[in-house]
RODO-2510 file (C-alpha; in nm, 4 decimals, decimal comma):
residues 588
     n   res          X          Y          Z
     1     m     3,2183     0,9593    -1,5656
     2     r     3,0932     0,7869    -1,8779
     3     r     3,0541     0,4169    -1,8049
     4     l     2,9612     0,1791    -2,0868
     5     i     2,9244    -0,1855    -1,9927
     6     l     3,0296    -0,3870    -2,2982
     7     l     2,7875    -0,6535    -2,4136
     8     t     2,8905    -0,9908    -2,5503
     9     g     2,7182    -1,2363    -2,7831
    10     l     2,4830    -0,9764    -2,9315
    11     a     2,2725    -1,0815    -3,2268
    12     a     2,2644    -0,7252    -3,3556
    13     v     2,3909    -0,3847    -3,2544
    14     y     2,1235    -0,1193    -3,2396
    15     s     2,2160     0,2425    -3,2835
    16     i     2,1305     0,3347    -2,9250
    17     d     2,4033     0,1012    -2,7939
    18     c     2,6650     0,3314    -2,9383
    19     l     2,5014     0,6342    -2,7776
    20     a     2,4333     0,4937    -2,4321
    21     d     2,6114     0,6439    -2,1331
    22     e     2,4933     0,3517    -1,9226
    23     a     2,3869    -0,0023    -2,0176
    24     w     2,2604    -0,2973    -1,8159
    25     s     2,2094    -0,6266    -1,9979
    26     l     2,0577    -0,8226    -1,7046
    27     n     2,2079    -1,1450    -1,8380
    28     s     2,2296    -1,2937    -1,4873
    29     v     2,0782    -1,2523    -1,1429
    30     s     2,3941    -1,0972    -1,0000
    31     s     2,6159    -0,8144    -1,1162
    32     p     2,8331    -0,5427    -0,9612
    33     t     2,6204    -0,2913    -1,1517
    34     f     2,2917    -0,3675    -0,9710
    35     d     2,1400    -0,5251    -0,6616
    36     l     1,8572    -0,7760    -0,6951
    37     l     1,6190    -0,7272    -0,4032
    38     g     1,4013    -1,0378    -0,3886
    39     k     1,3860    -1,3367    -0,6188
    40     g     1,4783    -1,3505    -0,9851
    41     r     1,5798    -1,6015    -1,2482
    42     s     1,7303    -1,5994    -1,5938
    43     a     1,5331    -1,6729    -1,9100
    44     a     1,5747    -1,6160    -2,2812
    45     g     1,5960    -1,2469    -2,3526
    46     v     1,6086    -0,9978    -2,6342
    47     r     1,9752    -1,0858    -2,6688
    48     g     2,1130    -1,3675    -2,4579
    49     n     1,9407    -1,3913    -2,1210
    50     s     1,6934    -1,1637    -1,9465
    51     l     1,6030    -1,1255    -1,5791
    52     v     1,2608    -1,2561    -1,4739
    53     l     1,1050    -1,0976    -1,1638
    54     d     0,8309    -1,2884    -0,9816
    55     g     0,6360    -0,9855    -0,8595
    56     t     0,8050    -0,9630    -0,5200
    57     g     1,1441    -0,8112    -0,5956
    58     l     1,3153    -0,5435    -0,7988
    59     v     1,6494    -0,4349    -0,9395
    60     k     1,8257    -0,1349    -0,7828
    61     l     2,0930     0,0113    -1,0068
    62     t     2,4255     0,0740    -0,8354
    63     d     2,5268     0,4345    -0,7674
    64     s     2,2240     0,5601    -0,9592
    65     a     2,1071     0,8543    -0,7462
    66     k     2,2476     1,1040    -0,9959
    67     l     2,1417     0,9154    -1,3087
    68     a     1,8487     1,0221    -1,5271
    69     s     1,8490     1,3605    -1,3554
    70     q     2,0169     1,5943    -1,6009
    71     v     1,8706     1,9428    -1,6290
    72     d     1,8624     1,9114    -2,0095
    73     g     1,6841     1,5754    -1,9890
    74     f     1,7617     1,2123    -2,0616
    75     t     1,6552     0,9055    -2,2613
    76     l     1,5864     0,5655    -2,1045
    77     m     1,5089     0,2487    -2,3032
    78     v     1,3950    -0,0774    -2,1412
    79     w     1,2807    -0,4073    -2,2957
    80     v     0,9976    -0,5669    -2,0952
    81     n     0,7959    -0,8869    -2,1253
    82     p     0,4950    -0,8712    -1,8882
    83     y     0,3504    -1,1924    -1,7504
    84     r     0,0381    -1,0527    -1,5876
    85     l    -0,2196    -0,7790    -1,6428
    86     s    -0,4868    -0,6378    -1,4097
    87     a    -0,2331    -0,6641    -1,1277
    88     g    -0,2253    -0,3065    -1,0016
    89     q     0,0548    -0,0677    -1,0846
    90     q     0,3561    -0,2609    -1,2151
    91     m     0,6659    -0,0461    -1,2280
    92     i     0,9030    -0,0833    -1,5213
    93     a     1,1515     0,1844    -1,4143
    94     a     1,1358     0,4604    -1,1544
    95     k     1,3282     0,7155    -0,9519
    96     n     1,1103     0,7690    -0,6465
    97     r     1,1031     0,7178    -0,2706
    98     y     0,7550     0,8364    -0,1776
    99     s     0,7843     0,8153     0,2003
   100     l     1,0887     1,0460     0,1908
   101     g     0,9155     1,2978    -0,0332
   102     e     1,1408     1,2012    -0,3257
   103     r     0,9414     1,1955    -0,6490
   104     q     1,0928     1,2378    -0,9965
   105     w     0,9541     1,0038    -1,2636
   106     s     0,8346     0,6521    -1,3337
   107     v     0,7080     0,4400    -1,6220
   108     m     0,4770     0,1486    -1,5573
   109     i     0,1940    -0,0761    -1,6616
   110     d    -0,0832     0,1084    -1,4809
   111     e    -0,3955    -0,0249    -1,3127
   112     d    -0,5931     0,0052    -1,6371
   113     n    -0,3297    -0,2059    -1,8187
   114     h    -0,1914     0,0856    -2,0222
   115     f     0,1745     0,1816    -2,0396
   116     r     0,1991     0,5174    -1,8628
   117     l     0,4733     0,7688    -1,7874
   118     y     0,4545     0,9735    -1,4662
   119     v     0,6606     1,2912    -1,4141
   120     f     0,6478     1,4972    -1,0955
   121     q     0,5647     1,8672    -1,1298
   122     g     0,4455     1,9368    -0,7766
   123     r     0,1821     1,6788    -0,8704
   124     w     0,2009     1,3840    -1,1067
   125     v     0,1477     1,4560    -1,4761
   126     t     0,1174     1,1648    -1,7155
   127     a     0,1531     1,0468    -2,0731
   128     s    -0,0310     0,7313    -2,1749
   129     a    -0,0072     0,4812    -2,4593
   130     k    -0,3058     0,3428    -2,6453
   131     v    -0,1247     0,0206    -2,7309
   132     l    -0,1792    -0,2438    -2,4614
   133     p     0,0889    -0,4781    -2,3300
   134     k     0,0690    -0,8360    -2,4542
   135     p     0,1718    -1,0931    -2,1915
   136     g     0,4567    -1,3143    -2,2999
   137     h     0,5735    -1,0724    -2,5709
   138     w     0,8627    -0,8258    -2,5756
   139     h     0,8004    -0,4491    -2,5787
   140     l     1,0572    -0,1709    -2,6010
   141     i     0,9609     0,1121    -2,3627
   142     g     1,1231     0,4520    -2,3943
   143     v     1,1192     0,7556    -2,1669
   144     v     1,2439     1,0871    -2,3029
   145     v     1,2542     1,3924    -2,0776
   146     r     1,3150     1,7220    -2,2559
   147     k     1,3232     2,0746    -2,1125
   148     a     0,9570     2,1454    -2,1872
   149     s     0,8032     1,8000    -2,2308
   150     a     0,8280     1,4319    -2,1470
   151     e     0,7567     1,1547    -2,3978
   152     l     0,6530     0,7909    -2,3722
   153     w     0,7703     0,5632    -2,6532
   154     v     0,6458     0,2096    -2,7199
   155     n     0,8055    -0,0144    -2,9815
   156     g     0,9787     0,2646    -3,1695
   157     r     0,6814     0,5016    -3,1814
   158     k     0,5934     0,7986    -2,9672
   159     a     0,2852     0,6879    -2,7756
   160     g     0,2184     1,0055    -2,5762
   161     d     0,3687     1,3196    -2,4299
   162     v     0,3033     1,5703    -2,1546
   163     e     0,4048     1,9329    -2,1074
   164     l     0,6553     2,0177    -1,8354
   165     k     0,6182     2,3640    -1,6843
   166     k     0,9219     2,3380    -1,4592
   167     p     1,2296     2,1171    -1,4180
   168     v     1,1855     1,7678    -1,2818
   169     p     1,2904     1,7610    -0,9132
   170     q     1,6360     1,6286    -0,8325
   171     t     1,6442     1,3744    -0,5483
   172     a     1,8702     1,1116    -0,3959
   173     a     1,6335     0,8279    -0,4921
   174     p     1,8004     0,5400    -0,6790
   175     v     1,6868     0,4224    -1,0213
   176     t     1,4961     0,0952    -0,9816
   177     l     1,3617    -0,1578    -1,2308
   178     g     1,0555    -0,3730    -1,1691
   179     g     0,9362    -0,1883    -0,8597
   180     v     1,0063     0,0951    -0,6155
   181     d     1,2349     0,0669    -0,3139
   182     d     1,0450     0,3103    -0,0933
   183     n     1,3102     0,3500     0,1752
   184     g     1,3120    -0,0238     0,2439
   185     r     0,9519    -0,1013     0,1520
   186     i     0,9301    -0,2795    -0,1842
   187     r     0,6173    -0,1853    -0,3776
   188     q     0,4545    -0,1555    -0,7225
   189     n     0,6252    -0,4755    -0,8354
   190     f     0,6440    -0,5963    -1,1942
   191     e     0,5916    -0,9605    -1,2832
   192     g     0,7760    -1,0601    -1,5977
   193     a     1,1097    -1,0247    -1,7736
   194     i     1,3320    -0,7171    -1,8156
   195     d     1,6278    -0,6897    -2,0504
   196     e     1,8726    -0,4547    -2,2235
   197     v     1,8375    -0,1279    -2,0321
   198     r     1,9984     0,1760    -2,1914
   199     l     2,0377     0,5285    -2,0539
   200     v     2,1504     0,8318    -2,2525
   201     e     2,2007     1,1416    -2,0401
   202     r     2,0381     1,3681    -2,2982
   203     p     1,7116     1,3575    -2,4908
   204     l     1,7530     1,1793    -2,8246
   205     p     1,5778     1,2920    -3,1434
   206     a     1,2803     1,0964    -3,2714
   207     e     1,4750     0,9416    -3,5604
   208     q     1,7202     0,7678    -3,3280
   209     l     1,4433     0,6495    -3,0970
   210     a     1,2582     0,4933    -3,3892
   211     t     1,5625     0,3038    -3,5142
   212     a     1,6284     0,1571    -3,1682
   213     y     1,3371    -0,0834    -3,2121
   214     q     1,3442    -0,4140    -3,3944
   215     p     1,0663    -0,6680    -3,3230
   216     v     1,1568    -0,9724    -3,1124
   217     p     0,9554    -1,2748    -3,2294
   218     a     1,0488    -1,5011    -2,9349
   219     t     0,7885    -1,5258    -2,6594
   220     h     0,7695    -1,6507    -2,3019
   221     s     0,5119    -1,9007    -2,1794
   222     i     0,2897    -1,7703    -1,8975
   223     p     0,2119    -2,0022    -1,6026
   224     n    -0,1531    -2,0705    -1,5229
   225     r    -0,3046    -1,9235    -1,2076
   226     p    -0,5643    -2,0854    -0,9761
   227     d    -0,9214    -1,9548    -0,9569
   228     p    -0,9810    -1,7051    -0,6725
   229     v    -1,1645    -1,8076    -0,3549
   230     r    -1,5180    -1,6709    -0,3287
   231     l    -1,5522    -1,3924    -0,0727
   232     w    -1,8218    -1,2068    -0,2690
   233     t    -2,1412    -1,3965    -0,3586
   234     g    -2,3747    -1,1089    -0,4357
   235     s    -2,4854    -0,9984    -0,7777
   236     q    -2,2394    -0,8080    -0,9941
   237     l    -2,0235    -0,5796    -0,7814
   238     p    -2,1325    -0,2189    -0,8448
   239     s    -1,9110     0,0475    -0,9985
   240     i    -1,8270     0,3696    -0,8141
   241     a    -2,1158     0,5468    -0,9870
   242     e    -2,3632     0,2635    -0,9228
   243     a    -2,2889     0,1873    -0,5564
   244     t    -2,5569     0,2876    -0,3058
   245     v    -2,4554     0,5686    -0,0683
   246     l    -2,5583     0,5094     0,2920
   247     k    -2,8124     0,7471     0,4400
   248     d    -2,8215     0,9006     0,7864
   249     v    -2,4459     0,8767     0,8342
   250     q    -2,2965     1,1416     1,0623
   251     f    -1,9468     1,2708     0,9974
   252     r    -1,6983     1,4251     1,2363
   253     v    -1,3417     1,5565     1,2188
   254     i    -1,1188     1,4108     1,4901
   255     k    -0,7987     1,5970     1,4028
   256     r    -0,7507     1,8436     1,1174
   257     y    -0,4355     1,8532     0,9109
   258     e    -0,2793     2,1771     1,0343
   259     p     0,1027     2,1719     1,0207
   260     e     0,1087     2,5501     1,0376
   261     a    -0,0362     2,5212     1,3895
   262     d     0,1236     2,2067     1,5323
   263     g     0,4120     2,1196     1,2993
   264     y     0,2803     1,7702     1,2216
   265     g     0,2472     1,6490     0,8630
   266     f     0,2156     1,2708     0,8647
   267     l    -0,0983     1,1320     1,0321
   268     h    -0,2228     0,7778     0,9782
   269     g    -0,3721     0,4709     1,1400
   270     v    -0,6777     0,6176     1,3140
   271     a    -0,8162     0,3948     1,5921
   272     v    -1,1331     0,4520     1,7961
   273     v    -1,2820     0,2957     2,1108
   274     w    -1,5593     0,3617     2,3607
   275     h    -1,4501     0,3383     2,7230
   276     k    -1,6674     0,4336     3,0219
   277     g    -1,8859     0,6643     2,8152
   278     r    -1,5976     0,8454     2,6467
   279     l    -1,4852     0,8083     2,2856
   280     y    -1,1089     0,7817     2,2396
   281     s    -0,9082     0,8094     1,9198
   282     s    -0,5404     0,7504     1,8459
   283     f    -0,3147     0,7702     1,5418
   284     g     0,0468     0,7872     1,4310
   285     h     0,1779     1,1431     1,4015
   286     n     0,5105     1,2722     1,2716
   287     k     0,6705     1,6110     1,2183
   288     g     0,9116     1,4376     0,9806
   289     s     0,8609     1,1691     0,7182
   290     e     0,6383     0,8628     0,7557
   291     n     0,7753     0,5755     0,9655
   292     t     1,0880     0,7605     1,0720
   293     f     1,2531     0,8131     1,4082
   294     t     1,0352     1,1096     1,5074
   295     e     0,7006     0,9241     1,4839
   296     e     0,4648     0,9435     1,7809
   297     g     0,1550     0,7551     1,8888
   298     r    -0,0934     1,0240     1,9971
   299     f    -0,4524     1,0367     2,1220
   300     c    -0,7487     1,2606     2,1998
   301     v    -1,0864     1,2176     2,3712
   302     s    -1,4467     1,3179     2,3024
   303     d    -1,7169     1,3494     2,5662
   304     d    -2,0000     1,4237     2,3220
   305     g    -1,9871     1,1294     2,0843
   306     g    -1,7290     1,2760     1,8511
   307     k    -1,8710     1,6249     1,7999
   308     s    -1,5737     1,7866     1,9726
   309     w    -1,2349     1,6581     2,0788
   310     s    -0,9723     1,7377     2,3377
   311     s    -0,6294     1,8579     2,2411
   312     v    -0,3984     1,5870     2,1081
   313     t    -0,1480     1,4363     2,3504
   314     t     0,1402     1,1949     2,2943
   315     i     0,0910     0,8505     2,4485
   316     d     0,4621     0,7789     2,4949
   317     p     0,6621     1,1032     2,4668
   318     v     0,9769     1,0662     2,2580
   319     d     1,3001     1,0770     2,4527
   320     d     1,5783     1,2096     2,2324
   321     s     1,8229     0,9738     2,4047
   322     r     1,6530     0,6606     2,2699
   323     d     1,6511     0,5385     1,9143
   324     h     1,2977     0,4079     1,8693
   325     a     0,9655     0,5548     1,7614
   326     v     0,6089     0,4683     1,8612
   327     s     0,3342     0,4915     1,5999
   328     h    -0,0293     0,3959     1,5397
   329     g    -0,1960     0,0893     1,6826
   330     v    -0,5161    -0,0420     1,8409
   331     f    -0,7285    -0,0079     2,1548
   332     l    -0,8957    -0,2580     2,3868
   333     s    -1,1387    -0,1678     2,6666
   334     h    -1,1482    -0,4676     2,9014
   335     n    -1,2338    -0,5106     3,2704
   336     d    -1,2600    -0,1333     3,3273
   337     t    -0,9100    -0,0830     3,1848
   338     l    -0,8220     0,0857     2,8582
   339     w    -0,5287    -0,0711     2,6761
   340     a    -0,3366     0,0574     2,3757
   341     f    -0,1169    -0,1704     2,1641
   342     l     0,1040     0,0402     1,9390
   343     g     0,3439    -0,0452     1,6595
   344     s     0,6982     0,0599     1,7404
   345     f     1,0275     0,0493     1,5533
   346     h     1,3871     0,1659     1,5462
   347     q     1,5291     0,4091     1,2919
   348     t     1,3164     0,3793     0,9741
   349     r     1,0790     0,0876     1,0325
   350     k     1,3547    -0,1416     1,1601
   351     r     1,3113    -0,4065     1,4348
   352     v     0,9344    -0,3568     1,4465
   353     h     0,7520    -0,4687     1,7598
   354     t     0,4349    -0,3982     1,9585
   355     r     0,4345    -0,2046     2,2834
   356     a     0,1467    -0,2011     2,5349
   357     y     0,0123     0,0858     2,7477
   358     i    -0,2576     0,1219     3,0152
   359     l    -0,4427     0,4505     3,0661
   360     n    -0,4275     0,6046     3,4109
   361     e    -0,7680     0,7717     3,4062
   362     e    -0,6930     0,9928     3,7051
   363     t    -0,3886     1,1576     3,5479
   364     g    -0,4779     1,1063     3,1810
   365     h    -0,1330     0,9599     3,1209
   366     w    -0,0479     0,6220     2,9710
   367     q     0,1597     0,3749     3,1679
   368     p     0,4074     0,1760     2,9518
   369     q     0,3869    -0,2025     2,9870
   370     g     0,6876    -0,2702     2,7650
   371     t     0,7249    -0,4760     2,4495
   372     v     0,4565    -0,7460     2,4380
   373     i     0,5039    -0,8803     2,0815
   374     d     0,8313    -0,8919     1,8922
   375     g     0,9465    -1,0307     1,5589
   376     g     0,8151    -0,7550     1,3347
   377     f     0,4474    -0,7705     1,4412
   378     w     0,2459    -0,4498     1,3938
   379     p    -0,1192    -0,4597     1,5144
   380     m    -0,3900    -0,3379     1,2750
   381     s    -0,7282    -0,4010     1,4425
   382     q    -0,8527    -0,4365     1,7976
   383     p    -0,8251    -0,7734     1,9753
   384     v    -1,1324    -0,9992     1,9629
   385     r    -1,2187    -1,2432     2,2427
   386     m    -1,2431    -1,6037     2,1207
   387     e    -1,4493    -1,8855     2,2716
   388     d    -1,1352    -2,0602     2,3986
   389     g    -1,0709    -1,7641     2,6321
   390     n    -0,7825    -1,6140     2,4348
   391     w    -0,7787    -1,2861     2,2447
   392     i    -0,6778    -1,2635     1,8794
   393     m    -0,5285    -0,9427     1,7389
   394     p    -0,4784    -0,9099     1,3600
   395     g    -0,1827    -0,7362     1,2022
   396     f     0,1155    -0,8199     0,9870
   397     i     0,4877    -0,8862     0,9991
   398     v     0,7132    -0,6085     0,8711
   399     g     0,9933    -0,7860     0,6852
   400     n     1,0359    -1,1385     0,5502
   401     g     0,7878    -1,0736     0,2708
   402     n     0,5497    -0,8696     0,4938
   403     p     0,2922    -1,1486     0,5433
   404     a    -0,0355    -1,1253     0,7301
   405     a    -0,0194    -1,2335     1,0928
   406     v    -0,2179    -1,2531     1,4129
   407     a    -0,1194    -1,2371     1,7777
   408     i    -0,2871    -1,4665     2,0312
   409     s    -0,2950    -1,3854     2,4017
   410     q    -0,2452    -1,6152     2,6987
   411     g    -0,6040    -1,5861     2,8159
   412     d    -0,6638    -1,2485     2,9818
   413     d    -0,2937    -1,1855     3,0330
   414     l    -0,2683    -0,8983     2,7872
   415     r     0,1047    -0,8635     2,8426
   416     s     0,1681    -1,2100     2,7002
   417     w     0,1109    -1,2714     2,3287
   418     r     0,2338    -1,5109     2,0624
   419     a     0,2588    -1,3967     1,7006
   420     v     0,1463    -1,6427     1,4316
   421     t     0,2580    -1,5735     1,0754
   422     i     0,0194    -1,6558     0,7897
   423     a     0,2256    -1,7733     0,4936
   424     a     0,1500    -1,6333     0,1498
   425     g     0,0328    -1,8797    -0,1127
   426     p     0,2719    -1,9696    -0,3955
   427     q     0,0879    -1,7437    -0,6407
   428     v     0,0809    -1,4383    -0,4126
   429     r     0,3375    -1,1724    -0,4888
   430     s     0,4547    -0,8564    -0,3122
   431     m     0,2411    -0,8515     0,0016
   432     w     0,2016    -0,5704     0,2492
   433     g    -0,0199    -0,7898     0,4611
   434     e    -0,2025    -0,5525     0,6936
   435     s    -0,4950    -0,7655     0,8007
   436     a    -0,8255    -0,7956     0,9826
   437     v    -1,0164    -1,0961     1,1162
   438     i    -1,3685    -1,2324     1,1448
   439     v    -1,4182    -1,4711     1,4374
   440     n    -1,6754    -1,7529     1,4309
   441     g    -1,6031    -2,0015     1,7089
   442     p    -1,2802    -2,1878     1,6258
   443     k    -1,3036    -2,0686     1,2637
   444     i    -1,1158    -1,7463     1,1963
   445     l    -1,1099    -1,5667     0,8616
   446     n    -0,8148    -1,3377     0,7933
   447     i    -0,8595    -1,0683     0,5254
   448     a    -0,5350    -0,9040     0,4186
   449     r    -0,4077    -0,6293     0,1963
   450     y    -0,2251    -0,7661    -0,1058
   451     g     0,0262    -0,4885    -0,1622
   452     s     0,0269    -0,3440    -0,5102
   453     r    -0,2621    -0,5584    -0,6385
   454     p    -0,6186    -0,4406    -0,5685
   455     i    -0,7559    -0,7740    -0,4463
   456     a    -0,8425    -0,8975    -0,0977
   457     l    -0,6359    -1,1914     0,0222
   458     i    -0,7913    -1,4454     0,2574
   459     a    -0,6690    -1,7230     0,4832
   460     e    -0,8581    -1,9497     0,7215
   461     s    -0,7949    -2,1148     1,0569
   462     v    -1,0117    -2,3820     1,2179
   463     d    -0,8244    -2,4001     1,5493
   464     y    -0,8587    -2,0531     1,7017
   465     g    -0,5792    -1,9052     1,4917
   466     r    -0,3051    -2,1492     1,5870
   467     t    -0,2547    -2,2742     1,2298
   468     w    -0,3590    -2,1250     0,8976
   469     s    -0,4132    -2,1969     0,5338
   470     h    -0,2070    -1,9839     0,2963
   471     s    -0,3134    -1,6283     0,2110
   472     v    -0,4653    -1,6574    -0,1366
   473     e    -0,6507    -1,4328    -0,3774
   474     s    -1,0240    -1,3891    -0,3314
   475     n    -1,2753    -1,2781    -0,5933
   476     l    -1,3317    -0,9443    -0,4170
   477     p    -1,1544    -0,6324    -0,5473
   478     m    -1,0042    -0,4206    -0,2711
   479     a    -0,7693    -0,1250    -0,2927
   480     a    -0,4243    -0,1720    -0,1445
   481     s    -0,5103    -0,0277     0,1942
   482     k    -0,5545    -0,1665     0,5444
   483     p    -0,8918    -0,3474     0,5658
   484     c    -1,1209    -0,3471     0,8670
   485     s    -1,3635    -0,6343     0,9307
   486     g    -1,5811    -0,7810     1,2009
   487     v    -1,9254    -0,9107     1,2955
   488     l    -2,2084    -0,6767     1,3914
   489     s    -2,4383    -0,7480     1,6842
   490     n    -2,7090    -0,8569     1,4379
   491     g    -2,4856    -1,1318     1,2938
   492     q    -2,3808    -0,9491     0,9769
   493     r    -2,0183    -0,9625     0,8718
   494     y    -1,8635    -0,6429     0,7378
   495     l    -1,5516    -0,5359     0,5494
   496     i    -1,4534    -0,1681     0,5267
   497     c    -1,2019    -0,0511     0,2670
   498     s    -1,2350     0,0791    -0,0927
   499     t    -1,4135    -0,1910    -0,2911
   500     t    -1,5916    -0,1298    -0,6211
   501     a    -1,5937    -0,2913    -0,9646
   502     d    -1,3916    -0,0114    -1,1239
   503     g    -1,2033     0,1482    -0,8345
   504     r    -0,8853    -0,0513    -0,8898
   505     n    -0,6216     0,0784    -0,6442
   506     r    -0,7922     0,4087    -0,5764
   507     r    -0,8495     0,4677    -0,2046
   508     s    -1,1952     0,6098    -0,2551
   509     p    -1,4822     0,5868    -0,2106
   510     l    -1,4754     0,4490     0,1413
   511     t    -1,7038     0,1451     0,1270
   512     i    -1,8501    -0,1234     0,3505
   513     a    -1,9372    -0,4700     0,2210
   514     v    -2,1787    -0,6714     0,4338
   515     s    -2,3192    -1,0227     0,4494
   516     a    -2,6661    -1,1393     0,5325
   517     p    -2,6973    -1,2290     0,9052
   518     g    -2,5183    -1,5561     0,9780
   519     k    -2,3689    -1,5871     0,6281
   520     d    -1,9961    -1,6113     0,5675
   521     t    -1,9627    -1,4249     0,2356
   522     f    -2,0360    -1,0655     0,1417
   523     s    -2,3338    -0,9893    -0,0797
   524     r    -2,4091    -0,6160    -0,0563
   525     l    -2,1918    -0,3071    -0,0919
   526     f    -2,2521     0,0472     0,0333
   527     v    -2,0568     0,3709    -0,0014
   528     i    -1,9821     0,5393     0,3306
   529     r    -1,8605     0,8541     0,1549
   530     h    -1,7024     0,9657    -0,1713
   531     a    -1,3801     1,1634    -0,2093
   532     v    -1,5837     1,4675    -0,3119
   533     f    -1,7991     1,5560    -0,0106
   534     e    -1,8869     1,9213    -0,0379
   535     d    -2,1417     1,9207     0,2440
   536     g    -1,8749     1,8114     0,4922
   537     p    -1,7569     1,8113     0,7555
   538     g    -1,4205     1,6774     0,6517
   539     e    -1,1982     1,7349     0,3527
   540     s    -1,3340     1,7121    -0,0008
   541     d    -1,1183     1,6645    -0,3085
   542     p    -1,1475     1,4470    -0,6226
   543     g    -0,8105     1,2893    -0,5459
   544     a    -0,8618     1,2351    -0,1737
   545     a    -0,7588     0,8987    -0,0304
   546     l    -0,9953     0,7693     0,2394
   547     s    -0,7942     0,4923     0,3941
   548     y    -0,6936     0,2738     0,6883
   549     p    -1,0418     0,2344     0,8397
   550     y    -1,0976     0,1170     1,1963
   551     a    -1,4415     0,0407     1,3401
   552     v    -1,6152    -0,0209     1,6710
   553     e    -1,9884    -0,0800     1,7326
   554     h    -2,1607     0,1131     2,0120
   555     q    -2,5306     0,1518     2,0979
   556     g    -2,6665     0,0715     1,7529
   557     h    -2,4026     0,2597     1,5546
   558     l    -2,0775     0,1637     1,3859
   559     y    -1,8068     0,4225     1,4493
   560     v    -1,5536     0,4234     1,1635
   561     g    -1,2300     0,6199     1,1922
   562     y    -1,0282     0,6779     0,8760
   563     s    -0,7532     0,8894     0,7182
   564     n    -0,8244     1,1615     0,4584
   565     n    -0,5369     1,3291     0,2711
   566     g    -0,7559     1,5844     0,0902
   567     n    -0,5620     1,7371    -0,1986
   568     r    -0,2214     1,6317    -0,0612
   569     s     0,0095     1,3496    -0,1591
   570     g     0,1218     1,0748     0,0744
   571     n    -0,0176     1,0140     0,4208
   572     n    -0,0384     1,3770     0,5277
   573     n    -0,3889     1,3206     0,6556
   574     s    -0,6697     1,4516     0,8630
   575     a    -0,8319     1,2050     1,1034
   576     e    -1,2059     1,1726     1,0423
   577     l    -1,5001     0,9734     1,1731
   578     a    -1,8180     0,8293     1,0188
   579     i    -2,1043     0,7179     1,2462
   580     i    -2,3262     0,4624     1,0693
   581     p    -2,6637     0,3403     1,2015
   582     v    -2,6388    -0,0395     1,2053
   583     r    -3,0002    -0,0611     1,0813
   584     s    -2,8935     0,1046     0,7545
   585     l    -2,6718    -0,1941     0,6760
   586     a    -2,9561    -0,4466     0,6828
   587     v    -2,9674    -0,6964     0,3959
   588     d    -3,2910    -0,8703     0,2981
***
């Protein structure tokens, strides 16, 4: 049914208003035609008011699953006023739910600060604009999908196009503005104002697209931001091409991606631990979509230092009569007992909690110890013993803004933990706060994933993790992936993720930043491996994501487990291992 929402108080009527099948003026923060997920406020717009998003929320258009999906194409026009650049991918409009395999199209301010249109053709194809966004100023962004091409328009001019060799997929994903609602996870958030959205369920000719634009002289003032906290104190951070590649690193494959053999697609969250001379690895595994009801926490064992591995076994076999899943987590070898603390949830990442297990080494089976941490806590790195006798386990809270968090034990009672949330600073937007810690007496440093922005967030505690400063931006670039940090036996701090001067949000190369012994900031960066790794073992592809690292030191080597999705999209990964001589990380 054609539905045209009439606009009032318009200063002018552009030709596209008469053609639109759908129109959203965004004059207020509430409307029956959309849902505002997160915070928003009204400000002066192109006509009347606009909706300002603070980088944590988005607008989901009501009953929009079938919109912008016509076989013959469509035209979408959106006025945007960006407040911030160099902030990762900032979505203007999209129709995607990545974790459900639903990919159609999106238009955004990309990591390189260019307007860019993405259209899914079995892989993403793109059209880019040369004109750069100007913070505080209004821009009219147009998306035109035709049968054989897709076009990006900026301010009444065609800025780029891309050939389409097949129809755009049709999915049940809703149309969203200012971010993507990825099946409950809000990501790729836009910070700025959005106004006067128009949809025509057919591709318009160039003449009509050109006449839709009239310059808007009014501007918005941009709030000042504080300087980042120094986490990097070395010389200029190297680019991908300039970064030194570590020598003498050994590589192993823990578990290949082989759905044709075992039926599993999703694999993520590799953990590794040495226990009584054996090397264990675990990960989340799913025959369905990521973070859905069928997820399993699984493990395997190596008796030759990672050269070969046992078959993969499920830690807590799924009972079809229950409604919760168990996924990836962390290990702890303590007092001759091997513990596993695994993230668990109901339905699709609902009511997240942490469940504990103890390995029965005689039978090879894991004994459930029940839920040990509730309230949304998902562990990300192994517990570290503190000088006060308690253990601290870094992770994050799923929900309530997804902040970084830690869990603190009651001494050696590893069935009793208290979660401590680390609040985000007032300038931090759209967190997905998977975190790691560095322990130095009562002083604890938490390093967290931002979310859509490729910058490391840090927070500090001076009382063994009981209270924390806010998570704030550091001066160290870091891709939006789970970080892994710690202190080596020689006193060097390390941080493993994807960190280079020009890597932006790309999850490669896999890097390790280190400090000098006894120092509390990082000053040297090494590449563990690049995405292209033809000598192997392991998958090699220019687009490979090497992510979610996890590390443990053993007999002079740092064992780093990580995910590798090869030439695939999403977290359909292989589990791989890098074995780094600690001596190779020495800093003069």
